C-alpha positions in Angstrom: -25.4 -5.1 -67.2 -27.7 -2.5 -68.7 -28.1 0.9 -67.0 -31.5 1.8 -65.5 -33.1 5.2 -66.0 -32.1 6.1 -62.5 -28.5 5.2 -63.2 -28.5 7.3 -66.3 -30.1 10.3 -64.5 -27.6 10.0 -61.6 -24.7 9.9 -64.0 -26.1 12.9 -65.9 -26.3 15.1 -62.9 -22.7 14.4 -62.0 -21.5 15.7 -65.4 -21.2 19.4 -66.2 -24.5 20.6 -67.7 -22.8 21.8 -70.9 -22.0 18.1 -71.6 -25.7 17.0 -71.3 -27.7 16.4 -74.5 -29.1 19.7 -75.7 -32.7 18.6 -75.2 -32.0 17.9 -71.5 -30.2 21.1 -70.6 -32.4 23.2 -68.2 -31.6 26.5 -69.9 -32.5 25.3 -73.4 -35.7 23.7 -72.1 -36.6 26.9 -70.3 -36.2 29.0 -73.5 -38.1 26.5 -75.7 -40.9 25.4 -73.4 -41.1 27.9 -70.5 -40.3 27.7 -66.8 -43.3 25.6 -65.9 -41.7 22.4 -67.4 -38.7 22.7 -65.1 -38.4 21.4 -61.5 -37.3 23.6 -58.7 -33.8 22.1 -58.9 -33.5 22.8 -62.6 -34.6 26.4 -62.2 -32.2 26.9 -59.3 -29.4 25.3 -61.4 -29.9 27.9 -64.2 -29.4 30.5 -61.6 -26.4 28.8 -60.1 -24.8 28.2 -63.5 -22.0 26.0 -62.1 -21.7 23.5 -59.4 -18.5 22.5 -57.6 -15.9 19.7 -58.0 -17.7 16.7 -59.5 -21.2 18.0 -58.8 -23.2 19.7 -61.6 -25.3 22.8 -60.9 -28.4 20.6 -60.9 -26.9 18.3 -58.2 -25.8 21.3 -56.2 -29.3 22.7 -56.5 -30.8 19.4 -55.2 -28.4 19.5 -52.3 -29.5 23.1 -51.4 -33.2 22.2 -51.6 -32.7 19.2 -49.3 -30.5 21.2 -46.9 -32.8 24.2 -46.5 -36.1 22.3 -46.9 -37.3 23.9 -50.2 -37.1 26.8 -52.5 -39.0 29.2 -50.2 -36.7 28.4 -47.3 -33.6 29.1 -49.5 -35.0 32.5 -50.4 -35.9 33.2 -46.8 -32.4 32.2 -45.5 -30.0 34.8 -44.1 -27.0 35.9 -46.1 -24.8 34.1 -43.7 -26.7 30.8 -44.1 -26.5 31.1 -47.9 -22.8 32.0 -48.0 -22.0 29.1 -45.7 -23.5 26.5 -48.1 -20.8 24.6 -50.0 -20.2 26.0 -53.5 -22.1 29.3 -53.0 -19.5 31.9 -52.1 -19.9 35.6 -52.2 -20.8 36.0 -55.9 -23.7 33.4 -56.1 -25.0 34.5 -52.6 -25.2 38.1 -53.7 -27.0 37.1 -56.9 -29.5 35.1 -54.9 -30.2 38.0 -52.5 -30.5 40.3 -55.5 -33.1 38.0 -57.1 -35.2 38.2 -54.0 -35.0 42.0 -53.9 -36.0 42.1 -57.5 -39.1 40.0 -56.7 -40.0 42.3 -53.8 -39.6 45.4 -56.1 -41.7 43.7 -58.8 -44.5 43.2 -56.3 -44.2 46.7 -55.0 -44.4 48.2 -58.5 -47.5 46.2 -59.0 -49.0 47.8 -55.9 -47.9 51.2 -57.2 -49.4 50.9 -60.7 -53.0 49.7 -59.9 -55.7 52.3 -60.0 -57.3 51.2 -56.9 -55.5 48.9 -54.4 -58.4 46.6 -53.5 -56.7 43.2 -54.5 -56.2 41.5 -51.1 -54.1 38.7 -52.5 -51.7 41.1 -54.2 -51.3 42.9 -50.9 -50.8 39.7 -49.0 -48.2 38.4 -51.5 -46.2 41.6 -51.1 -46.4 41.5 -47.3 -45.4 37.9 -47.2 -42.4 38.6 -49.3 -41.4 41.5 -47.1 -42.0 40.0 -43.6 -42.2 36.2 -43.7 -38.5 35.6 -43.4 -37.9 38.1 -40.6 -36.5 36.5 -37.4 -37.9 39.2 -35.1 -41.3 40.9 -34.9 -41.7 44.0 -37.0 -44.6 46.5 -37.3 -45.1 48.3 -40.6 -47.7 50.3 -42.4 -49.0 50.5 -45.9 -50.2 54.0 -46.8 -52.8 54.8 -49.4 -54.2 58.1 -50.7 -57.9 59.1 -51.0 -58.2 57.0 -54.2 -56.8 53.9 -52.4 -53.6 54.2 -54.4 -50.2 53.2 -53.0 -48.1 55.9 -51.3 -45.5 54.0 -49.2 -44.7 50.8 -47.3 -42.7 51.6 -44.1 -41.4 49.5 -41.2 -41.8 51.7 -38.2 -41.1 49.5 -35.1 -39.2 46.4 -34.0 -40.4 44.3 -31.2 -43.8 42.9 -30.0 -47.0 44.8 -29.5 -47.1 43.5 -26.0 -43.8 45.3 -25.2 -45.6 48.6 -26.0 -43.0 49.5 -28.6 -45.6 50.5 -31.1 -46.9 54.1 -30.6 -50.2 54.9 -32.2 -49.3 58.6 -32.0 -46.1 58.0 -34.1 -48.1 56.0 -36.6 -50.7 58.7 -37.1 -48.1 61.4 -37.3 -46.2 59.5 -40.0 -49.4 58.8 -42.0 -50.4 62.5 -41.9 -47.0 63.7 -42.9 -47.4 61.5 -46.0 -50.9 62.7 -46.7 -52.5 59.2 -46.3 -56.2 58.8 -46.2 -56.1 55.0 -45.7 -53.8 53.0 -43.5 -53.1 49.3 -43.5 -51.2 48.0 -40.5 -49.1 44.8 -40.6 -46.9 42.9 -38.2 -45.4 39.5 -38.3 -45.4 36.5 -35.9 -42.0 34.9 -36.6 -42.9 31.9 -34.4 -46.3 30.2 -34.4 -49.6 31.0 -36.0 -51.0 34.3 -37.4 -53.8 34.4 -34.9 -54.1 37.8 -33.0 -53.2 38.0 -29.4 -55.2 40.0 -26.8 -52.6 42.7 -27.2 -53.1 42.7 -31.0 -56.8 43.1 -30.6 -56.5 45.9 -28.1 -53.9 47.7 -30.2 -56.0 47.4 -33.4 -59.1 48.9 -31.7 -57.0 51.8 -30.4 -55.4 52.5 -33.8 -58.8 52.4 -35.6 -60.2 54.9 -33.1 -57.2 57.2 -33.5 -57.6 57.1 -37.3 -61.3 57.8 -37.1 -60.8 60.9 -35.0 -58.6 62.4 -37.9 -60.9 61.3 -40.8 -58.4 58.6 -41.7 -59.5 55.0 -42.2 -57.7 51.9 -40.8 -58.5 49.7 -43.8 -57.0 46.5 -42.4 -54.5 45.0 -40.0 -52.6 41.9 -41.3 -50.6 39.4 -39.3 -48.1 37.5 -41.3 -46.5 34.2 -40.2 -44.4 31.8 -42.1 -47.3 29.8 -43.5 -50.4 31.9 -43.2 -51.9 35.3 -42.6 -54.7 36.9 -40.7 -56.8 39.8 -41.9 -58.8 41.8 -39.3 -61.0 43.2 -42.2 -61.7 39.7 -43.7 -62.9 38.6 -40.2 -65.2 41.6 -39.8 -63.1 43.0 -37.0 -62.6 46.4 -38.5 -65.5 48.7 -39.2 -65.9 50.2 -42.7 
């Protein structure tokens, strides 16, 4: 009986990658053709380097993608969830967490190096990377100078706005201490959509008024959820 393509592919993933034909090995294909030619499983396999027992790194990567639901969900998982997956262990788990931190720092350095921070998508990508995976609600601020250049990103409060855990006085004091002229507020909705609640609307209006009294501008307020974001400025809900 002749082997089908599926049989061959299944057999290949069971073998150690180093025994694959050179033209099929993910690492060599990455170096020769670039990352865009590789699947999520192949890219993850390069990171994993080895699998476990009779499973190659590619097979282990496929198992991880199936278990967590996708590449984003793997990167958003907690350290405990990553370590608990068969074949990961402390070493690979630490490397995976380090890769996510590197991605966050890469995006932050992009924010720091632009002459004027007016690229909404760049800001949103950074905020998603920072807050999307959080399991509890956080409130943070992004501070800009008079030229709209990055000063700092800072998580200030934990808990929902409806619990009155966010103090506009503390926000303004922190911004003034860091010589900010523009302030971008952000909080996440760990569950559900990114639509603002009545408390979100009330708080944003209060913060904008407090900023205005001190010649500071609330440039935007972002709400980040797992799959979307909401911008008060884009919706015309913050005055220029």
